[in-house]
Every structure is written in structure tokens, then in C-alpha cells.
Backbone as CSV, one residue per row, in Angstrom:
resi,resn,N_x,N_y,N_z,CA_x,CA_y,CA_z,C_x,C_y,C_z
1,UNK,-21.888,-80.472,45.608,-21.314,-80.065,44.336,-22.162,-80.663,43.213
2,UNK,-22.505,-79.836,42.233,-23.291,-80.341,41.116,-22.368,-80.736,39.957
3,UNK,-22.972,-81.178,38.873,-22.201,-81.660,37.726,-21.300,-80.569,37.165
4,UNK,-21.835,-79.377,37.001,-21.050,-78.274,36.447,-19.832,-77.974,37.309
5,UNK,-20.016,-77.926,38.614,-18.900,-77.670,39.532,-17.875,-78.799,39.473
6,UNK,-18.352,-80.027,39.364,-17.455,-81.176,39.285,-16.606,-81.117,38.011
7,UNK,-17.237,-80.750,36.902,-16.507,-80.621,35.638,-15.452,-79.515,35.736
8,UNK,-15.844,-78.374,36.312,-14.899,-77.267,36.477,-13.717,-77.673,37.357
9,UNK,-14.007,-78.352,38.451,-12.958,-78.791,39.379,-11.989,-79.748,38.686
10,UNK,-12.530,-80.682,37.898,-11.681,-81.656,37.209,-10.799,-80.984,36.168
11,UNK,-11.377,-80.069,35.390,-10.585,-79.372,34.374,-9.452,-78.600,35.038
12,UNK,-9.755,-77.902,36.119,-8.714,-77.144,36.829,-7.627,-78.064,37.380
13,UNK,-8.028,-79.169,37.982,-7.049,-80.106,38.553,-6.162,-80.715,37.469
14,UNK,-6.757,-81.006,36.317,-6.000,-81.645,35.243,-5.156,-80.656,34.435
15,UNK,-5.409,-79.372,34.567,-4.581,-78.371,33.899,-3.275,-78.147,34.651
16,UNK,-3.292,-78.393,35.936,-2.114,-78.153,36.773,-1.044,-79.204,36.470
17,UNK,0.215,-78.823,36.618,1.299,-79.798,36.409,1.170,-80.981,37.366
18,UNK,1.626,-82.114,36.910,1.596,-83.320,37.729,2.632,-83.238,38.842
19,UNK,2.245,-83.740,39.989,3.180,-83.855,41.091,3.829,-85.236,41.087
20,UNK,4.774,-85.406,41.979,5.472,-86.698,42.076,4.498,-87.831,42.372
21,UNK,3.555,-87.589,43.303,2.582,-88.630,43.658,1.713,-88.991,42.466
22,UNK,1.330,-87.988,41.664,0.507,-88.258,40.473,1.261,-89.184,39.510
23,UNK,2.513,-88.883,39.285,3.321,-89.708,38.373,3.500,-91.124,38.929
24,UNK,3.672,-91.237,40.220,3.801,-92.557,40.839,2.514,-93.357,40.702
25,UNK,1.386,-92.673,40.591,0.094,-93.351,40.433,-0.204,-93.683,38.978
26,UNK,0.720,-93.370,38.073,0.584,-93.765,36.676,0.207,-92.665,35.708
27,UNK,0.073,-91.440,36.187,-0.285,-90.335,35.303,0.912,-89.877,34.496
28,UNK,0.676,-89.565,33.239,1.687,-88.945,32.380,1.112,-87.612,31.910
29,UNK,1.965,-86.746,31.419,1.491,-85.455,30.921,0.502,-85.649,29.770
30,UNK,0.788,-86.589,28.893,-0.094,-86.847,27.754,-1.472,-87.340,28.217
31,UNK,-1.502,-88.280,29.132,-2.775,-88.799,29.643,-3.550,-87.693,30.353
32,UNK,-2.861,-86.904,31.150,-3.507,-85.794,31.852,-4.165,-84.841,30.859
33,UNK,-3.449,-84.473,29.799,-3.993,-83.557,28.785,-5.174,-84.188,28.043
34,UNK,-5.072,-85.458,27.704,-6.138,-86.124,26.955,-7.427,-86.229,27.775
35,UNK,-7.305,-86.612,29.021,-8.497,-86.729,29.869,-9.061,-85.343,30.176
36,UNK,-8.205,-84.364,30.378,-8.669,-82.992,30.593,-9.444,-82.510,29.372
37,UNK,-8.952,-82.813,28.190,-9.643,-82.414,26.958,-11.002,-83.104,26.844
38,UNK,-11.055,-84.369,27.161,-12.315,-85.118,27.101,-13.356,-84.508,28.054
39,UNK,-12.929,-84.181,29.258,-13.841,-83.577,30.228,-14.226,-82.168,29.781
40,UNK,-13.288,-81.428,29.220,-13.583,-80.077,28.726,-14.622,-80.108,27.612
41,UNK,-14.536,-81.094,26.751,-15.514,-81.222,25.663,-16.900,-81.472,26.237
42,UNK,-17.003,-82.352,27.215,-18.300,-82.614,27.853,-18.832,-81.346,28.515
43,UNK,-17.967,-80.640,29.194,-18.366,-79.398,29.872,-18.870,-78.368,28.858
44,UNK,-18.140,-78.183,27.781,-18.546,-77.221,26.753,-19.857,-77.617,26.091
45,UNK,-20.012,-78.891,25.832,-21.243,-79.381,25.216,-22.438,-79.106,26.115
46,UNK,-22.305,-79.394,27.393,-23.398,-79.140,28.333,-23.717,-77.651,28.430
47,UNK,-22.709,-76.825,28.408,-22.940,-75.370,28.501,-23.595,-74.821,27.238
48,UNK,-23.155,-75.291,26.077,-23.707,-74.794,24.816,-25.088,-75.358,24.531
49,UNK,-25.256,-76.649,24.729,-26.480,-77.333,24.331,-27.542,-77.350,25.424
50,UNK,-27.119,-77.344,26.662,-28.048,-77.417,27.780,-27.985,-78.766,28.463
51,UNK,-28.605,-78.862,29.632,-28.499,-80.083,30.437,-29.126,-81.321,29.798
52,UNK,-30.034,-81.147,28.859,-30.678,-82.307,28.230,-29.676,-83.187,27.489
53,UNK,-28.562,-82.608,27.032,-27.591,-83.366,26.239,-26.833,-84.393,27.080
54,UNK,-26.944,-84.292,28.407,-26.266,-85.257,29.276,-26.694,-86.685,28.947
55,UNK,-27.878,-86.842,28.401,-28.368,-88.179,28.010,-27.450,-88.869,27.011
56,UNK,-26.694,-88.087,26.265,-25.867,-88.637,25.190,-24.391,-88.773,25.560
57,UNK,-24.036,-88.335,26.750,-22.646,-88.470,27.187,-22.406,-89.887,27.685
58,UNK,-21.321,-90.478,27.271,-20.977,-91.845,27.657,-19.547,-91.893,28.190
59,UNK,-19.342,-91.381,29.381,-17.964,-91.361,29.892,-17.447,-92.770,30.166
60,UNK,-16.266,-93.022,29.713,-15.585,-94.293,29.975,-14.215,-94.004,30.571
61,UNK,-14.197,-92.997,31.428,-12.924,-92.561,32.007,-12.318,-93.628,32.903
62,UNK,-13.158,-94.401,33.590,-12.652,-95.473,34.446,-11.913,-96.521,33.630
63,UNK,-12.488,-96.893,32.504,-11.847,-97.894,31.636,-10.537,-97.352,31.065
64,UNK,-10.559,-96.105,30.683,-9.365,-95.458,30.127,-8.230,-95.461,31.151
65,UNK,-8.549,-95.029,32.379,-7.510,-94.997,33.414,-7.037,-96.412,33.754
66,UNK,-7.933,-97.379,33.740,-7.545,-98.763,34.020,-6.581,-99.280,32.949
67,UNK,-6.875,-98.975,31.681,-5.978,-99.399,30.594,-4.593,-98.776,30.741
68,UNK,-4.554,-97.561,31.267,-3.280,-96.862,31.455,-2.630,-97.201,32.796
69,UNK,-3.261,-98.091,33.558,-2.760,-98.552,34.852,-2.642,-97.429,35.889
70,UNK,-3.567,-96.482,35.837,-3.592,-95.392,36.815,-4.129,-95.943,38.132
71,UNK,-3.421,-95.636,39.197,-3.806,-96.093,40.528,-4.668,-95.040,41.221
72,UNK,-5.438,-95.450,42.226,-6.233,-94.475,42.979,-5.360,-93.390,43.583
73,UNK,-5.919,-92.203,43.613,-5.223,-91.052,44.167,-6.035,-89.801,43.899
74,UNK,-5.411,-88.659,44.063,-6.074,-87.369,43.952,-6.752,-87.170,42.599
75,UNK,-6.020,-87.294,41.505,-6.598,-87.064,40.182,-7.602,-88.150,39.807
76,UNK,-7.301,-89.369,40.160,-8.220,-90.473,39.887,-9.575,-90.187,40.536
77,UNK,-9.562,-89.716,41.781,-10.807,-89.420,42.501,-11.581,-88.287,41.833
78,UNK,-10.876,-87.267,41.380,-11.537,-86.134,40.718,-12.193,-86.590,39.418
79,UNK,-11.486,-87.397,38.642,-12.010,-87.887,37.366,-13.192,-88.834,37.597
80,UNK,-13.081,-89.693,38.583,-14.190,-90.612,38.870,-15.418,-89.865,39.372
81,UNK,-15.220,-88.764,40.091,-16.355,-87.948,40.522,-17.104,-87.413,39.307
82,UNK,-16.375,-86.956,38.295,-17.004,-86.479,37.059,-17.808,-87.595,36.415
83,UNK,-17.198,-88.765,36.275,-17.900,-89.871,35.625,-19.158,-90.243,36.393
84,UNK,-19.062,-90.308,37.709,-20.219,-90.656,38.533,-21.327,-89.623,38.380
85,UNK,-20.975,-88.352,38.412,-21.988,-87.296,38.304,-22.636,-87.271,36.922
86,UNK,-21.863,-87.503,35.874,-22.444,-87.570,34.524,-23.405,-88.753,34.441
87,UNK,-22.989,-89.894,34.953,-23.836,-91.094,34.914,-25.122,-90.873,35.701
88,UNK,-25.019,-90.273,36.885,-26.209,-90.001,37.697,-27.134,-89.014,36.994
89,UNK,-26.569,-87.969,36.386,-27.383,-86.975,35.678,-28.052,-87.599,34.456
90,UNK,-27.330,-88.465,33.766,-27.888,-89.150,32.596,-29.036,-90.059,33.010
91,UNK,-28.848,-90.805,34.090,-29.907,-91.698,34.579,-31.118,-90.904,35.038
92,UNK,-30.892,-89.785,35.708,-31.997,-88.946,36.178,-32.761,-88.350,35.004
93,UNK,-32.050,-87.994,33.932,-32.710,-87.433,32.755,-33.545,-88.489,32.029
94,UNK,-33.116,-89.719,32.097,-33.861,-90.814,31.452,-35.072,-91.236,32.252
95,UNK,-34.975,-91.115,33.551,-36.038,-91.586,34.460,-36.412,-90.474,35.435
96,UNK,-37.027,-89.402,34.917,-37.386,-88.304,35.827,-38.389,-88.748,36.885
97,UNK,-38.253,-88.179,38.063,-39.149,-88.494,39.171,-40.072,-87.313,39.415
98,UNK,-41.013,-87.139,38.515,-41.931,-85.997,38.597,-42.846,-86.164,39.766
């Protein structure tokens, strides 16, 4: 799965209503919407501007979820996958291996 697919998957997962397990892991409807919006903005920016803009993305989704006391689970894993892929793409753009 590439960055674009990961972003699409996260947006879709975060648009869906929360299940009981999600709520038990600390997710609220407001947090779900806010993180979905943040990921959607990154996705739109990459689509409009192109992949070079990944250098300027600074996801702090892990810190955000930690502050909200979100526990590991389905949504946490999807969001962390996005953060990891953005970070890897940003690092690769900074240090190309030609």
C-alpha cells in the first residue's frame, strides 16, 4: 500500500461511525472527525500540489492521540500507518537514493 492508498483508507475508516470497541479505546465522535479532517487536508494537499509537498507535512497524530488517551486498536493502527507513511515519504524526498 502506498501513501495515497493509506490516506484513502484512513479517511474512509474515520468517516464510519464509531463502534463500541473504538469508544472503549478512547475515541470520541469529535476526535474522529478532527483527525479525519487533518488527514483529508494532507490528502488533498498532496493531490493538488503533487508529491513534492510531502516534505512540508508534519504529522503529529501520535502525540494527538496520546493526549486524548487513545489506546491501540483498529483506528489507532490506521492513523499510525498514515503517519508512518508520510514520515517515510518525507524522509525519502529529503534524501533521494538516485
